[in-house]
N, C-alpha and C positions, 0 to 999 in steps of 0.2 A: 351915373359915373362915367368920366370920359373912358373912350376906348383906349386910350394911351395907358391910363392907370390900370385898366382891367388886364390888357396885354402883359404888362410888367408883373403883376401879381401872379398870371399864369406861369410865367417864365420861373418866378421864384419857387412857385409850388413843384414845378418839374425839376429844378434843382435840388430841393428838399428830398424828393422821392428818389432821385439818383443817389445822393448821398446816404440815404437810408437803405438802399439795396447795397451799396458798396460796403457798408458797415455789418450787414447780415450775412452776405455772400462771400465765402473765402476765396482768396486770390488764386489758390492752387488747390486742388483735391489730391489728398494723399490716398494711394490705394496700396494694397498688399503687395503688389508686384513691383519689382524693381523698374524704374525708369530706364528706357534703352539708352544705351552708350551713344554719345554723339559720334557722328559720322567722322572717321579718320582718326579716332582716339583708341589705341588699345587698352583693352581691359585686362586687368589683373586677375588671373584665376585663384580661387580660394585655396589655401593649403589644405591638403589632405590631412586627416587627424593622425597623428603619429601612433604606431603600436610598436609592442616590445620586439625588439629583435629576436629574441629567444622563441616567440611564438610564432612569428613570420617566416623565420629561415629555416630551409629544409635540413632535416636530420641528416648528418654526415653518413655517406655509404661506405666508409672505411671498414666498419666490422663486418658486414654482408660480404664485401669483397674478400676480406681476409678468410672468412669461413669457406667461402666457395673454394678459394686457392687451397685451402687445408683439404677439403674433401676431394678436389682433383687429385691433388698428390698422393692422398691415402689410396685413391682408385688406382693410380698408377702403380703404387707400391704392392697393393695386394694382386694385381695384376701379373707383375713380374714374379712375384713369390709362387703364384700358382702355376705359372708357366715354367719356373725352376723345379718346383716339387713335382709336377707330372713328368719332366724329363728325367728327373732324378729316381723317382719312381719305376719309370720304365726301364731305365739303365740297371736298377738294382733287379727287377723282375727277369730281365734278359740274362743278367748274369747268373742269378740262381737256377733260372731254367737251363742255362748251359751247364752248370755244375752238378745239377740233379739229374742223374742218369735214369732214374725212375720215371722222368717225365719223357724221355727222348728213346730209351732202349727196353722195348717190352720184353725181350728174351731175357735180358740180364735181370729185370724187375721180376719175373715168373720164376726164375732160379733161386732168387734171394727168398722170396714169398715161400716157395715150397720147402726149402731147407729150414726157415724159421718154424714153419708148422710142424715138421718132423721133430724138431729139437724140443719143441714145448710137449709134443704127445709123449716123449720118451723122457725127458726130465722131471716130469712132474706127475708120472704115473709110477706106482709101486706095489709090489707084490711081496708080502711078508715071507713067502715060500721061495722066492727067488731074488733075494736082494742084489745080487751080483749085477742084474740088468740095469738096475738104477745106477750102480756105482760105475758100470761101464759107459753108460751114457754121459755120466758126469765128467768122467775123465776125457772123453773124446769130443765132447760139444761145448765145454766151457774153457774161458781163458780170463785171465786178469781178476778183477774185482768179482765177476759173476761166479766165481767159484765160492767164495764166502757168502754172497747173497743166496744162493741156491741152497747151501747147507743150512743158513738160518731159516729159510721159508720151510724147508722140508724137516727140520728138527722136531716139531710137535708130532708129526706122524712117526718118525722114526722112534721116538720114545717109548710109543705104546704100539707100536707094528707088532712085534713078536707075542706080547701078551693078549693084544685084542685080535690076533691074527687078521690084521687090517690089509685090505686091498683096494688101492686107489687108482681110477682109470681117468685119465685125462683126455679130451677129445677137442681139438681145435674146430670151431665152428665158422670162423671167419677171420680174415687178416687183411692188412693193407700196408703197403710199403710206403713209408713216409717220404723217405730219401734214400739216395744212393749217391754218395760222393767218394769217388775212386774206389779205394778198398775198404770203405766203411759204410754200413747202412743202419737204418732204423725202421722197425717193423712194429706195428700194432697188431695185437693178437687177441682174440676172443674166444674163449674155451669154456667147455662144459665139465665138470668134475663130478665122478660119484665115488663114494667110500662106503665100503662094506666091512663090517667086522664080523667074521665067521665064527668067532668064539662065544657068541651070544646065543641064546636059545633060538631056535628056528623061527618062532613067532616075533622075535625081537631083532632079527636079522635083516630089516629092511634096509636099503641102501639110502644114503644122504646125498642129495645132489645141490650143487651149488655152480654159480657162475664165476668167471675169472676175466679179468681183463690185465693184460701186461703190454709193456714196451720194452723190445729187446734192442740192444744196441749190438750190432754185429760187425766183425772184422774178418775180411778175406784172407786166408792163409793156406797155402799148398792146395790151392783149388777146391776149399771148402769155407763155408761161411761159420764162423765159431761165434758163439754168445760172450761177449765181452761185459755187458752190464744188463740187469734185470731192474726194470722199475715197475711196482705193483701199484702206483698212485696212492700208496698209504702215508698218512701224515705221521 
């Protein structure tokens, strides 16, 4: 075979092989990554996924601010009230202390206390053999509604005194001046009472003992403290 013909056949075979490669090999290989953008060309960013405005927007701070303002106002009001109450209490205490002589005048307080104790001892002691003593004490130591109160308190004793030959002895054990305001005073008195009936047989003539607590209202007249009211704290 001539060399020219052989050369021609070889060239044809080469062309066929090239065509076969072009058919089996893709012109562009696709990859998972995106191709780089051409130089000088701006890329458009991908839009972000939209979310609900209700979920992303922060909660309004109006409610907490109002609560804080209300608490601050309440604190200021309470502070102002506490200051006013303290000042008012101090003023009232000073006024009461200034009017209550029992807190500032020991001599006057001692005088009221002593006269109240003597009045109770005399007014609530009774001897059937000498009833005039109790009557004299009532006439000289009582005034106002205390006259009727004393009579009511002593009535049960007087009703049986002559028959039972009763002897009642009252002794003050303690007392305290609650207040002295000008010519008026109030005194708390604690006393022991013993009652004996001498009409009973000797073996039954034992004395009966009892305690008593009284509050006396007194009024100062003509240099003396007279009992104007008697409170036995009984309902």
